[in-house]
C-alpha positions as CSV (number, residue, x, y, z in Angstrom):
1,M,-7.1,5.8,5.6
2,T,-3.0,5.2,4.0
3,E,-0.8,8.5,4.5
4,R,2.1,8.4,2.6
5,R,5.2,11.6,3.5
6,S,8.1,11.5,1.3
7,E,10.5,14.8,0.1
8,T,11.3,16.7,-2.7
9,A,15.4,17.1,-4.2
10,D,14.5,21.0,-2.3
11,G,12.8,20.1,0.4
12,V,8.9,19.9,0.1
13,E,7.0,17.7,2.0
14,V,4.6,15.6,0.0
15,L,1.4,13.7,1.7
16,V,-0.8,11.8,0.4
17,S,-3.9,10.3,1.2
18,G,-5.7,7.4,-0.5
19,D,-5.2,4.8,-3.6
20,A,-2.6,5.0,-5.9
21,S,-4.3,7.2,-7.9
22,R,-3.9,9.9,-5.7
23,D,-0.1,9.1,-6.0
24,A,-0.8,9.8,-9.6
25,L,-1.8,13.4,-9.0
26,A,0.3,14.3,-6.5
27,Q,3.2,13.2,-9.1
28,R,1.4,15.3,-12.4
29,A,1.3,18.3,-9.6
30,L,5.0,18.2,-8.9
31,A,6.1,17.6,-13.3
32,R,4.2,20.9,-13.5
33,G,7.2,22.5,-11.0
34,P,7.9,25.9,-11.3
35,A,4.6,26.9,-13.6
36,L,2.5,25.1,-11.1
37,T,4.2,27.1,-7.9
38,E,4.0,30.2,-9.7
39,R,0.3,30.3,-11.0
40,A,-0.5,29.4,-7.0
41,L,1.2,32.1,-6.2
42,G,0.4,34.9,-8.9
43,F,-3.8,33.7,-7.2
44,L,-2.4,34.1,-3.9
45,R,-1.1,38.0,-3.7
46,G,-4.6,39.2,-5.4
47,W,-5.5,38.4,-2.5
48,L,-2.5,39.3,0.1
49,H,-1.9,43.1,1.0
50,A,0.4,44.8,-0.9
51,R,3.6,44.1,2.3
52,F,3.4,40.8,1.1
53,A,5.2,42.0,-3.0
54,P,8.3,40.2,-4.3
55,E,10.0,42.9,-3.6
56,R,9.6,43.2,0.2
57,G,10.1,38.9,0.9
58,S,10.3,35.9,-0.4
59,F,7.8,33.1,-0.3
60,E,8.6,29.5,-0.3
61,L,6.7,26.0,-1.1
62,V,7.2,24.4,1.8
63,T,4.6,21.2,1.7
64,L,2.4,19.6,-0.9
65,E,-0.7,18.3,-0.5
66,V,-3.3,15.4,-2.2
67,A,-6.0,14.5,0.0
68,A,-8.0,11.1,-0.5
69,A,-10.4,12.8,-2.5
70,R,-11.5,16.1,-3.8
71,Q,-12.7,17.9,-1.0
72,P,-16.3,20.1,-0.3
73,G,-16.0,23.5,-2.3
74,G,-12.3,22.1,-4.5
75,G,-9.6,21.0,-3.7
76,D,-7.3,18.0,-5.0
77,V,-4.0,19.5,-4.1
78,V,-3.3,22.4,-1.4
79,L,0.4,24.4,-1.6
80,R,1.3,25.1,1.8
81,F,3.5,28.5,1.7
82,V,5.7,30.6,4.5
83,F,6.8,34.0,3.5
84,T,9.9,35.1,4.6
85,L,10.1,39.3,5.1
86,D,13.8,40.7,4.1
87,A,13.6,43.1,7.0
88,A,12.3,40.9,9.4
89,P,12.2,37.6,8.8
90,E,10.8,36.3,11.9
91,E,7.6,38.9,11.2
92,Y,5.3,36.3,9.9
93,G,7.4,33.0,10.6
94,Y,4.1,31.9,12.3
95,T,1.7,32.3,9.4
96,W,1.3,29.7,6.5
97,F,-0.8,30.5,3.3
98,E,-2.4,28.3,1.4
99,V,-3.5,27.7,-2.2
100,V,-6.1,25.3,-3.1
101,L,-5.9,24.2,-7.0
102,N,-8.0,21.3,-8.6
103,E,-7.0,19.3,-11.6
104,R,-9.4,19.6,-14.7
105,D,-8.7,18.7,-18.6
106,H,-8.8,21.8,-20.1
107,P,-4.3,22.5,-21.1
108,P,-2.2,24.6,-21.6
109,D,-2.7,24.8,-17.4
110,P,-4.4,21.9,-15.9
111,F,-4.6,23.1,-12.1
112,W,-6.2,25.9,-11.5
113,P,-6.6,27.8,-7.9
114,V,-9.9,28.1,-6.4
115,G,-9.3,29.0,-3.0
116,V,-6.9,30.7,-0.3
117,R,-6.2,29.7,3.2
118,L,-4.3,31.3,5.8
119,G,-3.2,29.9,8.8
120,F,-1.0,30.2,11.3
121,W,1.6,28.1,13.4
């Protein structure tokens, strides 16, 4: 299976596995830009404690990943974020947050969040 890596102009790493249809999926997700990021962050913040509120720090999108096929339980696109706390930037530096989205045929939101994952470096 081939994995392709690239980087957007604003530094987001893009990882795509599988055939050309998965590249096209990644491009559709990237084309949604800030709207996709905001949808994902809105979903993520619904799962997190208040200490991750926007006035306390910021989330940065670092990776957009598309697997070769939809993963069991959902997952066409995975957005990985890191959180930087304004008062103590190093506090959550070892933690990443992923929002898993499925592409669907229902406008106006073709990418729908279906899960959250938390990980540590």
